[in-house]
N, C-alpha and C positions, 0 to 999 in steps of 0.2 A: 134425709136419707143418710147423709154422711155422719150424723150423730148416732146412727144405729150401731149396735155391736157388730163387730166383724169388718167394719169399714175403716181403712187406714186414714189417718189425718196426716197431711204433709205440711211441714213448716218451710217457708221460703228460706233459701240460703241468704244469710245476712249480707254477704259480699255482693251478690247479684242484685238484691233488692234495692241497694243504694246507687246502682249504676244506671246511667242513661244509655239508651240504645241508639241515640243519634248524637252527632256532633252538635255542641251547643254554641250559641253566639248571642249577640244582642237581640237578634230577631228570632232565634230558635231556642226556646226553653228546653230543658231536659225532658225526655220521655223516659220515665223510670221503668225498669224491667219488671214486668209482670207476665204471667202466662198470656194474658189478653194482648198486651202491647207487643210482645214478641210474636204471637200468632198473627197479629195484624201486619207486622213488618215482613214476616216470611211469606205471607200471602201475596205481597206485592213484588216478590222476586220474579224476574222474568222466567217464563216457561215456554216450551214449544212442543208440539206433537211430533216434530222432526227429531227430537232427542231420543236416542235408543233407550229402551226400558232399563238396562243395567246402569246406565249413566244417570237417568232420572231417579233411579232407586237410591243411588249414593247421595244425590241432592236432597231427596226426601228425608233420608236418615239425618243428614246435616241439619236440615230445618227443624226436625223433631228434637234433635239434641240441643239446638239453640233454645227452643221453648222449654225443654227440661232443665236448662241451666238455671232456671229460677229455683230449682230444688237442690241442684248440685252444681256449683260454679264451674268446676273443671270440665263439665260437659261442653261448654262453649269452645274450649280448645280442641276437643275431640271433633266437634262440628267443623272446625276449620280444616282439620286433617281430612275428614271425609269429603269435604268440598273439593280440596285439591286432588284427592284421589279421583274424583269425578272428572276434573279437568284432564288429568293424565290419561284416564281411560278414553275420554272423548277424543283427545288428540290421536291416541293410538288407533282408535276405530276410524276416525276421519281420514287419517293419512295411511291407513292400512299398514301400520307398523306394529306388529305383534311381537317382534323380537325383543326379548328381555335385554339383549345387548345394547339396544338403543335406550339410553338413559333419559330421564325427564329433562335434563339440561338441553339435550339436542332436540327433543320434541318441542319444547317451548320455542326454541329458535326457529323451527320450521313453520310456526304460526305466521311468521312474517311473509311467508309465501302465499298466504290466504288473504283475500281482500278484507278490509275492515279492521286489521290489526296494526297498531302503531308501535313504534319503539317503546313508548311509555308503557303500553300494555305488557310488552315482553319484559321490560325491566321490573314491573310490579310482580309479574308471575315468577321471575327469578328470585325476587326478594321472598316471595311466599314459599318457593321451593327450599330456600335456605332455612326458613323457619320450620318447614315440614321436617327437615333433617334433624332439627333440634327436638321436635316432638317424637320422632322415630327412635332417637337415642337419648332419652332424657336422663339428666342427673337428678332431677326433681320434677314434680308436677308443674306443668305450664300454668301460669296465671297471667292472663292478658285482659286489657280493658274490654268490656262487653261490646262497646261501640266498634272496636276493631274487629271483633269476631263477627258481628253482624255485617259489617262492611265487606269483610273477606268473603263470606258465604254469598252475599249479594253479587260481588264482582265475579266470583267463580260461576255463578248462575248466568251472568251476562256473557261471559266468555264462552260457556258451553252452548248457549243459544246461538251466539254468533258463529260458532264452528259449524253447527248443523243447519243453520238457515242460509246456507250458501249453496249455489249450484256446484255440482261436481266439476272438476276441471275437464272431464271428458265430454261435458255437455256443450 
C-alpha cells in the first residue's frame, strides 16, 4: 500500500537512527531508535487512571513526539518540554495552586510535602526546570541524546503517577 501513488514515504532521521534509547553497559547492549523500539519503550511508562485527562494528554503528546523523533530528531527535545509541562500542571492541580504567581521552582519544592518524594527527585526536577528554561528561550534548536529524552519523559511519567496515586491530605 505504501508503494501506491499518493502515499508519503518517510525517511528516518540519520541522527536519531544511530542513537540508543537505553543506557548501555557491558550487560546492556544498545537498543537503536526505531518507531517500534520507541513505541515499546513508551508503552512501558507508568500510567494511572487517577491522572487527570489534561495531564495525561500532555504525557501522550510527549510519548508520540518521542516516537516521531525517528523522523525528526528535534521532536525528542519537544517531548521533554511537554513532559515537564505535564509535571507542572500535575503539581498545580494536586496542590490546588492555579495562581500564575506561584512559579515552577516553588511548586517543585512543595512536592517534598507529599509522601514518596525524596530530595534527589526534587533536585532532578529542578535540573529539568533549568533545561526547560533553555528550551523556552532558545538561541538554537536543542539537540540532546535520545537516551536522555526517553529517560526524562519516563521520569516525568513516574512523578505524575506518584503525585496522583496518593490520598488527599484531607483524607
